[in-house]
C-alpha positions as CSV (number, residue, x, y, z in Angstrom):
1,M,0.0,0.0,0.0
2,N,1.3,3.5,-0.9
3,L,1.7,5.7,2.2
4,I,3.0,8.9,0.7
5,T,3.9,10.2,-2.8
6,A,5.9,13.3,-3.7
7,E,5.4,14.6,-7.2
8,N,7.7,17.1,-9.0
9,I,8.7,18.8,-5.7
10,S,11.3,21.6,-5.8
11,K,12.8,23.8,-3.1
12,S,15.2,26.7,-3.1
13,Y,16.6,29.1,-0.5
14,S,17.6,32.5,-1.9
15,E,19.5,31.6,-5.0
16,K,20.4,28.1,-4.0
17,Q,18.3,25.3,-5.4
18,L,18.3,22.3,-3.1
19,F,16.4,20.0,-5.3
20,N,14.3,20.1,-8.5
21,N,11.4,18.0,-9.7
22,I,11.8,15.1,-7.2
23,N,9.4,12.2,-7.5
24,L,9.3,9.8,-4.6
25,G,6.9,7.1,-3.3
26,I,7.0,5.3,0.0
27,N,5.1,2.1,0.4
28,E,4.1,0.1,3.4
29,G,7.1,-1.7,4.9
30,D,9.7,0.2,3.0
31,K,13.0,0.9,4.8
32,I,14.9,3.8,3.1
33,G,18.2,5.3,3.9
34,F,18.7,8.9,2.6
35,I,22.4,9.8,2.2
36,G,24.1,13.0,1.2
37,V,26.7,15.6,2.3
38,N,25.7,18.5,4.5
39,G,23.8,21.3,2.8
40,T,22.2,19.3,0.0
41,G,18.7,19.5,1.3
42,K,18.2,16.2,3.2
43,T,16.6,17.8,6.3
44,T,14.4,20.1,4.1
45,L,13.1,17.1,2.1
46,L,12.3,15.2,5.3
47,K,10.4,18.3,6.6
48,I,8.4,18.5,3.4
49,L,7.6,14.8,3.5
50,S,6.6,15.1,7.1
51,G,4.3,18.1,6.4
52,F,6.3,20.6,8.4
53,E,7.4,22.6,5.3
54,Q,5.9,23.2,1.9
55,P,7.7,22.7,-1.4
56,D,8.1,25.7,-3.8
57,T,6.5,23.6,-6.5
58,G,4.9,20.1,-6.7
59,K,2.8,18.3,-4.2
60,V,3.0,15.7,-1.5
61,T,0.0,13.3,-1.2
62,K,-0.5,11.3,2.0
63,G,-3.0,8.5,2.6
64,T,-6.0,9.8,4.7
65,L,-5.4,7.4,7.6
66,V,-1.6,7.3,7.3
67,R,0.2,8.3,10.6
68,I,3.6,9.9,10.3
69,E,6.0,10.2,13.2
70,Y,8.9,12.6,12.6
71,L,12.1,13.1,14.6
72,P,13.7,16.4,13.6
73,Q,17.4,17.3,14.2
74,N,16.4,19.9,16.8
75,P,13.2,18.7,18.5
76,D,10.8,21.0,20.3
77,F,10.4,20.3,24.0
78,N,7.9,21.3,26.7
79,S,10.3,22.4,29.5
80,E,7.7,21.8,32.2
81,A,7.2,18.1,31.1
82,T,8.8,15.1,32.7
83,V,10.6,12.6,30.5
84,L,7.6,10.3,30.4
85,E,5.2,13.1,29.6
86,Q,7.5,14.2,26.7
87,V,7.7,10.7,25.3
88,F,3.9,10.3,25.4
89,R,3.3,13.7,23.7
90,G,1.7,12.0,20.6
91,T,-1.9,12.8,19.5
92,S,-3.2,9.3,19.3
93,E,-5.9,8.3,21.8
94,I,-3.7,5.8,23.5
95,M,-1.0,8.5,24.1
96,K,-3.6,10.9,25.5
97,L,-4.8,8.2,27.9
98,I,-1.3,7.4,29.1
99,R,-0.5,11.1,29.7
100,E,-3.8,11.4,31.7
101,Y,-3.0,8.4,33.7
102,E,0.6,9.5,34.5
103,R,-0.6,13.0,35.5
104,A,-3.3,11.4,37.8
105,I,-0.9,9.0,39.7
106,G,1.6,11.9,40.1
107,S,-1.0,14.3,41.5
108,P,-1.9,14.2,45.2
109,E,-5.2,15.8,44.2
110,A,-6.4,13.0,42.0
111,S,-9.3,11.0,43.5
112,V,-9.3,7.2,43.9
113,D,-12.3,7.1,41.5
114,T,-10.3,8.9,38.8
115,I,-7.3,6.6,39.2
116,M,-9.5,3.5,39.1
117,R,-11.3,4.8,36.0
118,L,-8.1,5.5,34.2
119,T,-6.6,2.1,35.3
120,H,-9.6,0.4,33.8
121,E,-9.3,2.4,30.6
122,M,-5.5,1.5,30.4
123,D,-6.5,-2.2,30.8
124,T,-9.1,-1.9,28.1
125,A,-6.8,-0.1,25.7
126,N,-3.8,-2.5,26.5
127,A,-1.9,0.7,27.2
128,W,0.4,-0.9,29.8
129,S,2.5,-2.4,27.0
130,F,3.2,1.1,25.6
131,E,4.2,2.4,29.0
132,S,6.5,-0.6,29.6
133,E,8.0,-0.3,26.1
134,A,8.6,3.4,26.6
135,K,10.5,2.8,29.8
136,S,12.5,0.0,28.2
137,V,13.5,2.1,25.2
138,L,14.4,5.1,27.5
139,T,16.6,2.8,29.6
140,K,18.3,1.4,26.5
141,L,19.0,5.0,25.5
142,G,20.5,5.8,28.8
143,I,17.6,7.7,30.4
144,I,16.7,6.0,33.7
145,N,14.9,8.7,35.7
146,F,11.5,9.0,34.0
147,S,10.2,11.8,36.3
148,T,13.0,14.2,35.6
149,K,12.0,17.5,34.1
150,V,13.1,17.8,30.5
151,E,14.6,21.3,31.1
152,T,17.2,19.8,33.4
153,L,18.6,17.4,30.8
154,S,21.6,18.0,28.5
155,G,21.1,18.5,24.8
156,G,22.2,15.0,24.0
157,Q,19.8,13.5,26.6
158,R,16.9,15.6,25.2
159,K,17.6,14.2,21.8
160,R,17.5,10.7,23.2
161,V,14.1,11.4,24.8
162,A,12.8,12.8,21.5
163,L,14.1,9.6,19.7
164,A,12.3,7.4,22.3
165,S,9.1,9.4,21.7
166,A,9.4,8.9,17.9
167,L,10.0,5.2,18.3
168,I,7.1,4.6,20.8
169,N,4.3,6.6,19.2
170,P,2.3,4.5,16.8
171,S,3.0,5.4,13.1
172,D,2.8,3.9,9.6
173,L,5.8,5.9,8.5
174,L,8.7,6.8,10.8
175,I,11.0,9.6,9.6
176,L,14.2,10.1,11.5
177,D,16.6,12.9,10.8
178,E,20.1,11.9,11.9
179,P,18.9,9.8,14.8
180,T,22.4,8.5,15.8
181,N,23.7,11.9,16.8
182,H,24.7,11.8,20.5
183,L,24.6,8.0,20.5
184,D,27.5,5.7,21.4
185,N,28.3,2.6,19.3
186,D,26.5,0.2,21.6
187,T,23.3,2.3,21.5
188,I,23.6,2.6,17.7
189,D,23.8,-1.2,17.5
190,W,20.7,-1.5,19.7
191,L,18.8,1.1,17.6
192,E,19.7,-0.7,14.4
193,Q,18.2,-4.0,15.8
194,Y,15.1,-2.2,17.1
195,L,14.4,-0.6,13.7
196,N,15.0,-3.9,11.9
197,R,12.3,-5.5,14.1
198,R,9.9,-2.6,13.8
199,K,6.8,-2.9,11.6
200,G,6.0,0.0,9.4
201,A,7.9,2.1,6.8
202,L,11.1,3.9,7.8
203,L,12.9,6.8,6.2
204,M,16.1,8.0,7.8
């Protein structure tokens, strides 16, 4: 099944043309590596395919129900969020439920009824597996204190939290812009194995 198609897309900055009349299709299960030297437009193309930037000419067509998860080189963060809240920042219903549950159990003002209701909803949605997976991925990436505020982390640690979020949030197409920055060799090996096992299309 085709997930996304780019037709005759072009992009320039000032007088520099990054690419011209690119045609590209990504299908379900594709795993694509995008290689080029700095300054040739890799990041710009990924932003266009992710919907965060528009081409000068041409169009990008995405399937109506296709979910895209994008890890930019410089992710945005909510400085007030904890590590787990940042990881579960996605817009899917299951991510919203997990965020609500995490807020409730961390709040002394949350009622027993609220926590019991959310626990039941977590059971019904099988959300515990997502929470367990998130903590496992964060640990593999060297982040072990899940309640730490994101604003207290180093730049490299923040990028690892953003990578964990991209890996955990359900998507049909995962787009990763230089995900191995700030990773050591052992962690890169783990990430390679994780992505090989992952279902869904990948562009990185």
